[in-house]
C-alpha positions in Angstrom: 0.0 0.0 -0.1 1.6 3.3 -1.0 -0.4 6.7 0.8 0.5 10.1 -0.8 -0.6 13.0 1.2 -1.6 16.6 -0.4 -2.6 19.9 0.1 -0.6 21.2 3.1 0.5 25.0 3.0 0.5 28.2 4.6 -2.5 30.1 6.0 -3.3 32.8 8.1 -5.0 31.8 11.6 -8.6 31.4 11.6 -8.4 30.3 7.7 -8.9 26.6 6.4 -6.8 24.4 4.7 -7.8 20.7 2.9 -5.6 17.5 2.8 -6.3 15.3 0.4 -4.3 11.3 0.7 -4.9 9.2 -2.3 -4.5 5.1 -1.4 -2.8 2.4 -4.0 -1.8 -0.8 -4.2 -4.6 -2.1 -1.4 -8.0 -3.2 -0.7 -8.6 0.8 0.2 -12.3 0.3 1.2 -11.4 -2.5 4.1 -9.8 -0.3 6.7 -9.7 2.3 8.8 -7.8 5.4 7.6 -6.0 8.2 10.0 -4.7 11.3 10.3 -1.8 11.9 13.0 0.2 15.2 13.2 3.8 15.8 14.1 4.5 19.4 15.2 8.6 20.4 15.6 9.6 18.7 19.0 6.9 17.2 19.9 5.9 13.6 19.4 3.0 12.3 16.3 -0.3 12.3 17.8 -3.5 11.2 16.2 -6.2 13.8 15.0 -9.0 12.3 13.5 -10.2 8.6 11.7 -12.9 7.3 9.6 -14.0 4.1 10.0 -14.2 2.1 6.2 -18.0 2.7 5.4 -17.6 6.5 6.4 -20.1 6.3 8.3 -17.7 6.9 11.8 -15.3 9.3 12.5 -13.4 10.0 15.7 -11.5 13.2 16.2 -8.8 14.9 18.8 -10.6 17.0 21.7 -8.0 19.2 20.3 -9.8 19.6 16.8 -13.3 18.1 17.4 -16.0 21.0 15.5 -13.5 22.2 13.4 -11.6 19.4 11.5 -13.9 17.1 9.4 -12.7 13.8 8.0 -14.3 11.9 5.3 -13.5 8.9 2.6 -14.1 8.6 -1.4 -13.8 4.1 -1.4 -14.0 4.9 -5.1 -11.5 7.3 -5.2 -9.2 5.1 -2.2 -9.0 8.9 -0.9 -9.6 10.0 2.4 -9.8 14.0 3.0 -9.2 16.1 6.0 -10.5 19.6 6.1 -9.6 21.7 8.4 -11.3 25.2 9.3 -11.0 27.4 12.2 -6.9 27.2 12.3 -4.9 27.8 14.7 -1.4 28.3 14.8 -0.8 25.5 17.7 -1.8 23.2 14.1 1.3 23.8 12.4 2.8 20.5 12.3 3.2 17.9 9.5 0.3 15.7 8.9 0.4 12.1 8.2 -2.3 10.0 6.7 -2.1 6.0 7.4 -4.3 3.3 6.7 -5.2 0.5 9.9 -3.4 -2.6 10.0 -6.3 -4.7 10.3 -9.4 -4.8 7.6 -12.9 -3.8 9.5 -11.2 -3.4 12.7 -11.7 0.1 14.7 -10.1 -0.6 17.5 -7.2 1.8 19.0 -7.7 3.9 15.9 -6.1 6.8 17.7 -3.0 5.0 18.7 -0.4 5.1 16.1 0.6 1.8 16.3 -2.8 0.5 15.0 -1.4 1.5 11.9 0.8 -0.1 9.5 1.3 2.0 6.5 1.7 5.9 6.3 1.9 8.6 4.1 5.4 11.1 3.7 3.4 13.7 5.3 2.5 16.9 4.2 3.5 20.4 6.0 0.4 22.4 7.8 2.2 26.0 9.3 -0.7 28.4 10.9 0.6 32.3 11.0 -0.6 34.2 13.7 
């Protein structure tokens, strides 16, 4: 499985940005997809995840109500729409595929994911 993240950039606080993550080489529609982020000097942290059907989504408290995760299984792509961005959202954002099919256990843990995209930088200026 290969994941290609895109859409990062520089935005002012309060603005919006959309990320995409295109998958290839696997059975995309069977897995939870997640977004994580890593700020300079900090550990990588969970941002959001979405189940294989796209019906259920999960969010970190820090982004709940501002970020929306979605997916298009026909296009094998997962999205992250980020609104009301804050300087503390500045990080490299990574998409990832859960290691087990039809399994939403520990969706917020890095160890539950085995394929990762290369990351895309999001910078929010104050």
